C-alpha positions as CSV (number, residue, x, y, z in Angstrom):
1,M,-72.8,-121.0,-87.2
2,R,-74.5,-118.0,-86.2
3,K,-72.8,-118.3,-82.8
4,K,-69.3,-117.7,-84.7
5,L,-71.1,-115.1,-86.9
6,L,-71.7,-112.9,-83.6
7,S,-68.5,-113.8,-82.4
8,K,-66.6,-111.8,-85.6
9,K,-69.1,-109.2,-85.6
10,N,-67.8,-108.8,-81.5
11,I,-64.3,-109.1,-82.5
12,S,-64.9,-106.4,-85.3
13,Y,-66.5,-103.9,-83.1
14,F,-63.9,-104.1,-80.5
15,E,-61.3,-104.1,-82.5
16,E,-62.6,-101.0,-84.0
17,K,-63.5,-99.6,-80.7
18,K,-59.7,-100.1,-79.7
19,R,-58.7,-97.9,-82.9
20,F,-60.8,-95.2,-82.1
21,L,-59.3,-95.3,-78.7
22,I,-56.3,-95.2,-80.3
23,V,-56.5,-92.4,-82.3
24,I,-58.5,-90.2,-79.9
25,L,-55.5,-90.8,-77.1
26,V,-53.0,-90.2,-79.9
27,M,-54.8,-86.7,-81.2
28,F,-54.7,-85.8,-77.1
29,L,-50.9,-86.6,-76.9
30,L,-50.4,-84.5,-80.0
31,V,-52.0,-81.3,-78.6
32,F,-50.5,-81.8,-75.0
33,I,-47.0,-81.6,-77.0
34,A,-48.0,-78.9,-79.4
35,F,-48.7,-77.0,-76.2
36,K,-46.2,-77.7,-74.1
37,L,-44.0,-76.5,-77.3
38,F,-46.0,-73.5,-77.5
39,Q,-45.5,-72.8,-73.8
40,I,-41.2,-73.4,-73.9
41,A,-41.4,-70.7,-77.0
42,Y,-43.5,-68.5,-75.7
43,A,-41.2,-68.3,-72.7
44,A,-37.9,-68.0,-74.6
45,Y,-39.5,-65.1,-76.6
46,E,-40.6,-63.1,-73.3
47,S,-37.1,-64.1,-71.7
48,Q,-35.5,-62.4,-75.0
49,A,-37.7,-59.4,-75.4
50,R,-37.4,-58.9,-71.5
51,L,-33.7,-59.1,-72.2
52,N,-33.6,-56.6,-75.2
53,A,-35.9,-54.1,-73.4
54,N,-34.7,-50.5,-72.5
55,I,-31.1,-50.7,-72.6
56,E,-29.7,-47.0,-72.8
57,Q,-25.5,-47.7,-74.3
58,A,-25.1,-49.3,-77.4
59,M,-21.2,-49.7,-78.2
60,Y,-20.0,-51.1,-81.3
61,I,-16.8,-53.0,-82.1
62,L,-16.0,-52.1,-85.6
63,E,-12.0,-52.7,-84.8
64,E,-9.0,-53.3,-82.2
65,G,-9.1,-50.4,-79.8
66,G,-10.6,-48.9,-76.6
67,L,-13.9,-47.7,-75.4
68,N,-15.1,-46.6,-72.6
69,F,-18.7,-44.5,-71.0
70,N,-20.1,-43.7,-68.1
71,I,-23.6,-44.9,-66.5
72,D,-25.0,-42.1,-65.1
73,L,-27.1,-42.7,-61.4
74,D,-28.0,-39.8,-61.1
75,K,-30.8,-39.2,-58.4
76,I,-30.4,-42.7,-56.9
77,E,-32.4,-42.9,-53.5
78,P,-32.2,-45.9,-51.1
79,S,-34.9,-48.7,-52.5
80,P,-36.7,-52.1,-51.8
81,N,-36.2,-52.8,-55.5
82,P,-32.6,-53.1,-57.7
83,Y,-32.0,-50.1,-60.3
84,I,-31.3,-51.8,-63.4
85,Y,-29.1,-50.2,-66.3
86,K,-28.4,-52.2,-69.5
87,F,-25.9,-51.5,-72.4
88,S,-25.5,-54.1,-75.6
89,I,-21.7,-54.5,-77.5
90,S,-21.7,-55.5,-80.9
91,N,-19.9,-55.9,-84.0
92,F,-22.3,-54.0,-85.9
93,T,-24.2,-51.0,-86.9
94,S,-27.0,-50.7,-89.2
95,S,-24.2,-49.5,-91.6
96,K,-21.3,-51.2,-91.2
97,H,-19.6,-54.7,-90.1
98,S,-16.8,-55.7,-88.5
99,D,-14.4,-57.8,-91.3
100,V,-12.4,-59.5,-89.0
101,D,-13.4,-61.4,-86.0
102,I,-12.7,-59.4,-82.8
103,E,-12.2,-60.4,-79.5
104,Y,-13.1,-58.2,-76.2
105,Q,-12.6,-58.0,-72.6
106,L,-14.8,-55.4,-70.0
107,S,-13.7,-54.2,-67.0
108,I,-16.0,-51.5,-64.8
109,T,-14.3,-49.4,-62.0
110,T,-16.9,-47.6,-59.4
111,T,-16.4,-45.1,-56.4
112,T,-17.3,-46.1,-53.1
113,N,-19.3,-42.8,-51.9
114,L,-22.7,-44.8,-51.4
115,P,-23.1,-48.5,-49.8
116,L,-24.6,-50.1,-53.2
117,T,-23.7,-53.7,-53.7
118,Y,-23.6,-53.9,-57.9
119,E,-24.4,-57.6,-59.8
120,L,-23.5,-57.7,-63.6
121,Y,-25.3,-60.2,-66.2
122,R,-24.3,-60.9,-69.7
123,N,-27.5,-62.0,-71.7
124,E,-28.9,-62.9,-69.1
125,N,-32.3,-61.7,-67.3
126,Y,-30.7,-61.1,-63.4
127,N,-34.1,-62.5,-62.0
128,D,-33.9,-65.9,-64.2
129,E,-33.3,-69.2,-62.3
130,N,-29.1,-69.9,-62.4
131,A,-28.5,-66.8,-63.9
132,N,-24.5,-65.9,-63.6
133,N,-23.2,-62.7,-61.6
134,L,-20.2,-61.8,-63.0
135,F,-19.0,-59.5,-60.4
136,E,-18.4,-62.2,-57.8
137,A,-14.7,-61.7,-58.4
138,M,-15.5,-57.6,-57.9
139,Q,-11.9,-56.2,-55.6
140,V,-11.7,-53.1,-53.8
141,T,-8.5,-51.1,-55.1
142,Q,-6.2,-47.8,-54.0
143,D,-5.1,-45.2,-56.0
144,E,-2.3,-43.4,-55.2
145,D,-4.1,-40.3,-54.4
146,G,-6.1,-42.9,-51.8
147,A,-9.4,-42.5,-53.3
148,W,-10.8,-46.8,-53.2
149,Y,-12.9,-47.8,-55.7
150,N,-14.3,-51.0,-57.2
151,H,-13.0,-52.9,-59.6
152,F,-14.3,-56.0,-61.7
153,E,-12.5,-57.5,-64.9
154,S,-13.7,-60.1,-66.8
155,K,-11.1,-63.3,-66.5
156,E,-12.6,-64.5,-70.1
157,K,-12.1,-62.4,-73.6
158,Y,-15.5,-62.4,-75.3
159,L,-15.3,-63.2,-79.5
160,L,-17.7,-61.7,-81.8
161,P,-17.5,-63.4,-85.2
162,Y,-17.3,-61.5,-88.4
163,K,-19.4,-64.0,-89.7
164,E,-22.0,-63.3,-87.5
165,D,-24.5,-60.2,-86.1
166,I,-23.1,-60.4,-82.4
167,T,-24.9,-58.9,-79.9
168,D,-24.2,-59.4,-76.3
169,I,-26.3,-57.7,-73.9
170,Y,-25.0,-56.8,-70.6
171,T,-27.7,-55.8,-67.2
172,L,-26.1,-54.4,-64.4
173,V,-28.2,-54.6,-61.1
174,V,-27.3,-51.7,-58.5
175,Y,-28.8,-52.1,-55.0
176,F,-29.4,-49.4,-52.5
177,G,-30.5,-50.9,-49.4
178,E,-33.8,-49.5,-48.1
179,E,-32.2,-49.5,-44.5
180,H,-30.4,-46.0,-45.7
181,K,-33.6,-44.2,-45.8
182,A,-32.9,-43.3,-42.3
183,T,-29.6,-41.8,-42.4
184,I,-28.3,-38.5,-44.4
185,D,-24.7,-39.1,-44.8
186,Y,-25.2,-40.1,-48.5
187,A,-27.6,-37.3,-49.2
188,D,-24.6,-35.1,-51.2
189,S,-23.0,-38.4,-52.3
190,L,-22.6,-39.0,-56.0
191,E,-21.4,-42.2,-57.7
192,S,-19.5,-43.1,-60.7
193,I,-19.4,-46.6,-62.8
194,E,-17.0,-46.4,-65.5
195,V,-17.1,-49.4,-68.3
196,S,-14.1,-49.9,-70.1
197,L,-13.3,-52.1,-73.4
198,K,-10.1,-53.6,-74.7
199,S,-10.6,-55.2,-78.2
200,N,-8.4,-56.6,-80.2
201,Q,-8.3,-58.5,-83.8
202,V,-8.0,-62.5,-83.5
203,T,-5.4,-64.3,-85.3
204,E,-5.2,-67.6,-85.9
């Protein structure tokens, strides 16, 4: 009889211990999952904060038509680090909002006076892994006066639905290699970058 009671007590003790260990393991697992979720959320917040920082030019598309502006490359010098220029395109302002769906197409034209290399990113940080450089299809063209230009035109049109507040953020990355410090060939050269938009109303 005593052996049976001891056996039951041992079983009860081991059952309690097992439950306690399971509870501890579950708590550790929940803490680990919460920590990972926090890391993911913070990384996403940090990435978005970097993407929204230092936007130099904001363009608002409230109706169909055309818009353009120039990016100033004043005082650009050879450097081991890229020059970063940001601009945004929205379908709303603080007081107005587009009342129709708008789609737009982007084109960028640069002169070729300086040996610059360009990259363009839409709604991405340029140094993120797998970021998509839109300038991979940039072409060199010549006008009737014999001047040469780099020209890029987006293959697709980007949609701005009127039911949403949409802002597309573009990051233009310009490289001017440090190896050009050794020459004075480009000392007085200026570079021009023109950004153009064509927008139209979406009709079903």
